[in-house]
N, C-alpha and C positions, 0 to 999 in steps of 0.2 A: 617122175614125181610132180604133179601139178602142184603151181604155186597156193592154190587154196586146200591141199591137203597136209600142210605141215604147220606145227603151232609158230605164234609169233613168240621169236627167242629174246631174252633181255639177258645180256650178260652185266653183272652186279659186281663190282670189287671196291675194297678199299688199297691203297697202294702207297709205298711212301714216293717222296720225289724220285728216286732212282730207279722206280718200279717194280719193286719186292711186294709181294703180298705176304712174306713170312718173313722170319730171320734164318739164318742159317741152321739153328735148332728146331724150327718149327714154329715158333711163336708167331700167331698170327693177330696180336692185340694192337690194332692198328687205328680202328674206328675209335672216336669218343661217342657219349651218349646221345647226341646230337644225331651222329651220323646213323647210329644205330636205330633212333626213332624214324628215320628219313627210309631205312632199308625195311622196317616192319610195316610202314607206311606202304609201301611197293609191294609187300607181299600180298596186303590187302587185295590189290588188283590183280591177279594171276590164278590159273589153275593148279600150277605145281609150281613146285620148288626142286630144283636138281642139284645134285652133289654126286661126288665121286666117294669110292668108297673108303679114299685114304683121309678125307675129310671125317666120316664115321669113327675109323679107328682112331684118329689122333683125337681129335676133339670132342667125340660123341654129343653132337647137337640136338637140341629137340626138333629144331627147325619149325618153330611154333610164332604165335604172334602176339607181343603184346603191345601195351599201349593203345589198340585200337579194336574196334568190334569187327566181327569179320564172320565170315560162313564158311570158313576151315579151307583146305587145298589137300590136292595128292604129297605125299613125300615121297619124290623119285632118287632112286640111287642106284648109280651103274657100278655094279659087282660082277665082274666076270666070273669068277671063281665061288661066288657066293662065301666070301672071306670074313663079312663083317660078323660080332658076336652077335648072336641072338637075344641076347639082354638089354641090345642098346636103345638109345631112346628113342629113336625113329620107329622102332618096334613096340615099347612098350608106353610110351607117353601119347596119352587121348587119340587111341589109333580111330577112334568113332569120329575123332574131329579132323585129323590129319591121317588118312589111309596111307600106309606105304605100297609103293610099286619096287620092286627089286629088278632092275634090268640084266640079264648075266646072256650067257651065249647057249648053242645047242650041245657044249659040253658040259655042262654044269653037272656034276653029281646028284642023280636021282635021290638019294638020299637027305641032301642038304635039301634039295628042294622042297622036300616034303616036310621036313622041319620048318622051313619059312612059313609054307601054307599051314601049318598046324598054328601058327599065331595071326592066322588071317592078313597076310603076306599076300599080296599079288606079285606073281612071277613071271614074268615077260623075256621070251629069248629071241635074242636080236642077232645074228650071226654065226658063222659056223666056225670062228679062228681061234685066237687067244683073246682077241678084243671085242667089244661091243660094236656094232655095226649101228651107228648113230645117224646115218643115211637112212637107213630101213627103218629106223625106229620110229621118227617122227610119223609118219601118217598112222602108224599102231596107236601112237599117243593122242594126235587127232582124231580117230576113231572113238576112243574112251570120252571123248568129250574135254579136252584138254587143250584149247585153244591159245592159251597165254603161257610160257614159262620163264621162271626167273632162274637163271642158272648162277649159282653161286658156286662156282668149280676152283678147282688148283688151276695149276699152270698146264697141266696136262690134258685136262677135260676141257679146257679154255681152247686149248689148242686144235684138239679136235672138232670141234664147234666151228671154229674161225676156218680152219682148213677146208672144209666141206660145206664153206658158206651157208652157215645155218644160222647166223648170228644176226639178227633184225634192227637189235640198238644196244649199244653198250653205255653204261651210265657206272663211272669211274669218281670216286672221292679220292684225291691227292692229299694226303696225311703230312705235316710239317717234319719227317722224319728222313735220314739217309743211314740206310742199314748197311748196304754192301753186301759182299762175300760172294763169290761164284757157286755156293752150294745154298743160298737163301735162294726161295722160290720166287721168280717173277710171274708177271701177271699171264704170260703165254710162257710155256715152255716148249717140247717137241722139237721137230729137225729144223722147223721155221723155212721161210722161204728164200731161194736162191739171189730173187732179181725183186726190185723192191716195185716193178709194173705188174708183178704175177699176184702180189695181195691184194685182198679186197680193201677198198676206199670205204669210209665214212664221211658223212659231214657233222660240222660241228652245230647242232639243234638249239644249245642251251650251255649255258657257263655263268656261274655263281661262287662266291666266297664268304666265310666268316672263320673268325677266331684263328685264321692261318692256314684253314682246310679251302681247297677249290674243289667245286663238285662241275664235273664236264658231263654234257651227255651227246653222246653219237648215234647219228642214226644211218641205215645202210644209203650208200648212193646208186640210184636209179641207175639201170644200165642200159 
């Protein structure tokens, strides 16, 4: 893959002081209103928002923009077995402004593909195994005109992008909570790196704070 063939990916998340993005019961309510406004502002500057199927099934978000004028963007959902409900907000809410693309695999059932396509959802197949091949996916999205992606993933999706060196920028809000719990979702899940030197490095490009919240902006180090 050539450097200019894949979108610029911004990983955006709010987490607790101890690095959790949701409680052990899956409660993700970490951000305050000001943080949500900054997230929606960031959404105005991308071509797509990307999430995993777990976010859709559990939270049923609209993945839209409030507070600001905007031109709209794609909603990209990674769902290897097409398991999100057909009545999900990403399917039914303002599809003319926020068209939805579902990324699945070559093994996706044809009847499910047809069902989603009947709702004007674009289906892209990437990968032949159980999981979506995100490396193969990037140039496909780039060719569709998606040059900037806001990754609002859970721990496993974030790990998938980090381990494949696909994240160019990380924007983190640290909230004044300590939630704990081995079953609480961390910013990154997955198997992790065995050695620190194996992991990608980022440099701190900006930091700010307000009302006990800290905002950190990291960008990828040149190699």
